C-alpha positions in Angstrom: 24.9 29.4 -67.7 21.6 28.4 -66.2 22.5 24.7 -66.7 25.8 25.3 -64.9 24.1 26.8 -61.8 21.7 23.9 -61.6 24.5 21.4 -61.8 26.4 23.3 -59.0 23.3 23.4 -56.8 22.6 19.7 -57.4 26.3 18.9 -56.5 26.1 21.0 -53.3 22.9 19.3 -52.3 24.4 15.8 -52.9 27.5 16.7 -50.8 25.3 18.1 -48.0 23.1 15.0 -48.1 26.2 12.7 -47.9 27.5 14.7 -45.0 24.2 14.4 -43.1 24.0 10.7 -43.8 27.6 10.3 -42.6 26.9 12.1 -39.3 23.7 10.2 -38.7 25.4 6.9 -39.4 28.2 7.8 -37.0 25.7 8.6 -34.2 23.8 5.3 -34.8 27.0 3.4 -34.6 28.1 5.2 -31.5 24.7 4.5 -29.9 24.8 0.9 -30.8 28.3 0.5 -29.5 27.2 2.2 -26.2 24.2 -0.1 -25.9 26.3 -3.1 -26.7 28.8 -2.2 -24.0 25.9 -1.8 -21.5 24.6 -5.2 -22.4 28.0 -6.8 -21.5 27.4 -5.7 -17.8 26.2 -8.8 -15.9 26.4 -10.1 -12.4 26.6 -13.8 -11.5 25.3 -14.7 -8.0 25.4 -18.1 -6.4 22.8 -18.9 -3.8 23.2 -20.8 -0.6 21.6 -23.8 -2.3 24.3 -23.6 -5.1 21.8 -22.3 -7.7 23.3 -19.7 -9.9 21.6 -16.6 -11.4 23.0 -14.2 -13.9 21.5 -10.7 -14.0 21.8 -7.9 -16.4 20.0 -4.7 -17.3 17.2 -6.7 -18.9 16.5 -8.8 -15.9 13.1 -8.8 -14.1 13.4 -6.2 -11.4 10.9 -4.4 -9.0 11.4 -1.1 -7.3 9.2 -0.5 -4.2 9.0 3.0 -2.8 6.9 5.9 -1.5 7.2 8.5 1.2 8.8 6.9 4.3 6.3 5.4 6.8 3.9 4.5 4.0 4.0 0.7 4.3 7.0 0.1 2.0 8.6 -2.3 4.5 5.4 -4.3 5.0 5.0 -4.6 1.2 8.6 -5.7 0.6 8.4 -8.2 3.5 5.2 -9.8 2.0 6.9 -9.9 -1.4 10.0 -11.5 0.2 7.8 -14.3 1.5 7.3 -15.3 -2.1 9.9 -17.9 -3.3 10.3 -16.1 -6.7 11.0 -12.7 -5.3 13.9 -11.3 -3.2 13.9 -7.7 -1.9 15.9 -7.5 1.3 16.5 -4.5 3.6 17.0 -0.9 2.4 20.3 -0.3 0.8 20.3 3.4 1.6 23.0 4.0 -0.9 20.9 3.7 -4.1 18.8 6.9 -3.6 22.1 8.8 -2.9 23.7 7.6 -6.1 20.6 8.5 -8.1 20.7 12.0 -6.5 24.3 12.4 -7.7 23.4 11.1 -11.2 20.6 13.6 -11.5 23.0 16.4 -10.5 25.4 15.4 -13.2 22.6 15.4 -15.7 21.5 19.0 -15.1 23.0 21.7 -17.3 25.8 23.5 -15.4 29.5 23.5 -14.7 29.6 19.9 -13.5 28.0 18.5 -16.6 30.1 20.7 -18.9 33.3 19.8 -17.1 32.5 16.1 -17.4 31.7 16.3 -21.1 34.9 18.4 -21.7 36.8 15.6 -20.1 35.1 12.9 -22.3 32.7 11.6 -19.6 29.4 11.5 -21.6 25.9 11.1 -20.3 25.8 7.6 -21.9 29.0 6.6 -20.0 27.4 7.8 -16.7 24.2 5.9 -17.4 26.1 2.7 -18.1 28.2 3.2 -14.9 25.1 3.9 -12.9 23.3 0.9 -14.2 26.3 -1.3 -13.4 26.6 0.0 -9.9 22.9 -0.4 -9.1 22.8 -3.9 -10.6 25.8 -5.0 -8.5 24.2 -3.6 -5.3 20.7 -5.1 -5.9 21.9 -8.5 -7.2 24.4 -9.0 -4.3 22.1 -7.6 -1.6 20.8 -11.0 -0.6 20.0 -14.5 -1.8 19.3 -14.6 -5.6 15.8 -15.2 -7.0 14.1 -15.1 -10.4 12.8 -11.6 -9.6 15.0 -9.0 -7.9 13.4 -6.3 -5.8 14.8 -3.1 -4.3 13.0 -1.2 -1.5 14.5 2.3 -0.8 11.5 4.6 -0.3 12.8 7.7 -2.2 14.0 5.7 -5.2 10.6 6.2 -6.8 11.5 9.8 -7.3 13.6 8.4 -10.1 11.2 6.0 -11.7 11.5 7.5 -15.2 15.2 7.3 -15.2 15.2 3.8 -13.8 12.7 2.6 -16.3 15.1 3.7 -19.1 18.3 2.0 -17.8 16.3 -1.1 -16.7 13.8 -1.5 -19.5 12.1 -4.6 -18.0 11.7 -3.1 -14.5 8.4 -2.5 -12.7 7.5 -0.1 -9.9 5.2 -0.3 -6.9 4.3 3.1 -5.4 2.9 2.8 -1.8 0.3 5.4 -1.0 -0.8 6.2 2.6 -2.9 8.9 4.2 -0.3 11.6 4.7 -1.5 12.3 8.2 -0.7 8.8 9.3 2.7 8.8 7.6 3.7 12.1 9.2 2.4 11.0 12.7 4.5 7.9 12.4 7.6 9.9 11.5 7.1 12.3 14.4 6.0 9.8 17.1 8.8 7.3 16.2 11.4 10.0 15.7 12.3 8.8 12.2 14.9 11.2 10.8 14.2 12.0 7.1 16.3 14.5 5.2 14.6 17.8 4.8 11.7 16.9 7.2 11.4 18.9 10.5 10.0 16.1 12.7 9.1 18.6 15.4 6.5 20.1 13.1 3.4 18.4 11.7 2.8 21.4 9.4 6.3 21.1 7.9 6.2 17.3 7.5 2.8 17.4 5.9 4.0 20.0 3.4 7.1 18.0 2.6 5.0 14.8 2.3 2.7 16.6 -0.2 5.7 17.6 -2.4 7.3 14.2 -2.2 4.2 12.1 -3.1 3.2 14.6 -5.8 6.6 14.1 -7.4 6.5 10.3 -7.1 3.0 10.0 -8.4 4.0 12.2 -11.5 6.9 9.8 -12.1 4.7 6.8 -11.8 2.1 8.3 -14.2 4.8 9.0 -16.8 6.2 5.5 -16.6 2.7 4.2 -17.3 0.2 1.7 -15.7 1.8 -1.4 -17.3 5.0 -0.7 -15.4 4.0 1.3 -12.3 1.3 0.2 -9.8 0.0 2.3 -7.0 -1.0 0.4 -3.8 -2.7 1.9 -0.8 -1.3 1.0 2.5 -4.9 0.9 3.9 -5.9 -1.6 1.2 -2.9 -3.8 1.9 -3.8 -3.8 5.7 -7.6 -4.1 5.3 -7.8 -6.5 2.4 -4.3 -8.2 2.1 -5.4 -11.1 -0.1 -7.2 -9.0 -2.7 -4.3 -6.5 -2.8 -1.5 -9.1 -3.1 -3.4 -10.9 -5.8 -3.3 -7.7 -7.8 0.3 -7.0 -7.0 1.5 -10.5 -8.0 -0.6 -10.4 -11.2 1.0 -7.0 -12.0 4.5 -8.6 -11.5 3.6 -11.7 -13.6 4.5 -14.2 -10.8 2.2 -17.0 -9.6 0.1 -16.8 -6.5 1.8 -18.0 -3.3 -0.1 -18.2 0.0 3.0 -17.4 2.0 2.7 -13.7 1.1 -0.2 -13.5 3.6 1.9 -15.0 6.4 5.2 -13.1 6.0 5.9 -13.2 9.7 6.3 -17.0 9.5 9.1 -16.6 6.9 11.2 -14.1 8.9 14.8 -15.4 9.2 14.0 -18.6 7.3 16.2 -19.7 4.3 15.0 -17.9 1.2 12.5 -16.0 3.4 12.2 -12.6 4.9 15.4 -10.9 6.1 15.0 -8.2 8.7 17.4 -6.0 10.5 17.3 -5.0 14.2 18.2 -1.5 13.1 15.3 -1.0 10.7 12.7 1.3 12.3 9.7 -0.8 11.1 11.0 -4.2 12.2 9.0 -4.2 15.5 5.9 -3.8 13.4 6.7 -6.1 10.5 7.4 -9.1 12.8 3.6 -9.2 13.4 1.0 -10.5 11.0 -1.0 -7.9 9.0 -3.1 -6.1 11.5 -5.1 -2.8 12.1 -2.9 -1.5 15.0 -1.4 1.4 13.1 -4.2 2.3 10.8 -5.8 5.2 12.7 -3.1 5.8 15.4 -2.7 9.4 14.2 -6.2 10.5 15.1 -6.2 13.0 18.0 -2.5 13.9 17.7 -2.4 16.5 15.0 -2.6 20.1 16.2 -6.0 21.8 15.7 -4.5 24.7 13.6 -2.9 22.1 11.2 -6.2 20.2 11.0 -8.1 23.3 10.1 -5.7 24.2 7.3 -5.2 20.6 6.1 -6.7 21.2 2.6 -4.1 24.0 1.9 -1.1 22.2 3.6 -1.6 18.9 1.9 -3.9 19.1 -1.2 -2.6 15.7 -2.3 -4.7 14.1 0.4 -7.9 15.0 -1.6 -6.3 14.1 -4.9 -5.5 10.7 -3.6 -9.0 10.1 -2.4 -8.5 10.8 1.3 -11.0 13.1 3.1 -8.9 15.9 4.7 -11.8 16.8 7.0 -12.5 13.3 8.3 -10.9 12.4 11.7 -10.8 9.4 11.5 -11.7 8.6 7.8 -13.5 5.5 6.7 -10.8 3.5 5.1 -13.0 0.4 4.5 -13.9 -2.9 6.1 -11.2 -5.4 7.2 -11.1 -9.0 6.1 -12.0 -11.5 8.9 -8.4 -12.8 8.9 -7.1 -9.3 9.6 -9.5 -8.9 12.6 -8.3 -12.2 14.0 -4.6 -11.1 13.5 -5.3 -7.8 15.3 -6.8 -9.7 18.3 -3.7 -11.8 18.5 -1.4 -8.7 18.3 -3.3 -7.0 21.0 -2.8 -10.0 23.2 1.0 -9.5 22.8 1.7 -12.8 21.1 4.6 -11.4 19.0 8.2 -10.7 20.0 11.4 -10.0 18.1 12.6 -13.3 16.6 16.0 -14.5 17.8 17.3 -14.8 14.2 17.0 -11.2 13.2 20.2 -9.7 11.7 22.3 -7.8 14.2 24.1 -4.6 13.1 27.5 -6.4 12.9 26.0 -8.8 10.3 24.9 -6.1 7.9 
């Protein structure tokens, strides 16, 4: 009788083991099939010089972002001046799609309804990746390295790093007081920011940069690089050497003279409707570095450490008005003198709204 029980137990364990192995094998095959389907998604783009590039989810790709008014446009313009990189203007649609995708990912009625109807998270990831790839690849002239600059995209760095496994990220950091003053003084509308209130905008800036920095940290230093706007403006050569080394592309002197590549074939494409265009047409200069000083209300300045604790975490002195950001390169000083003489105007070959 004891032998019979042992045999029965052994048989049950064998059956259960085969069942588990079968389920595991099925999941592996489903996963492989899903990955295989995603690899089939590719986009063929032909450039104006007839050169063809085919892109897929494994292609080299860079996402540039940060809180708006943090130097993201200047960074992408300098990168656009490199012949191996193409960024282009903001798409505006990519952050919206990523917001929808995160909504479908959260547990709730929408996710349950989708899964009940056979729309899995894997299907949504593949569709999202295909949509983003199509937009980014066809957003301008092709190049070996594609780049997207939509500031709030870096709130989704972890997700993007998964669907584009060879992507890299550049997170622009700027003194939040300067970013907020730029928003308010230039009347830049940003969802959720009350641009009539320095206190509200600084609070929202603090939350946004905290979230983006967390995402960048989780992606890791080999794939996400933080760049200070102040460093980019004060020491552009040293900063861009570090950026291009991070991206694995060779040095090109043109990145220090992006203004000369505006509107040129394979150069920097700017739109008349972009809020930073009137600044980016100029060479790198000090004009906007401390423009915020003297404009923030006294009660906000007194409470700055509580309103925006990320300032101190990022290395900015919340009590200094103005802070000591560092010493500028001689070339930047010379550029600033030229800018103050008013030598720069909107180029005639900027994109007009009807061309976008």
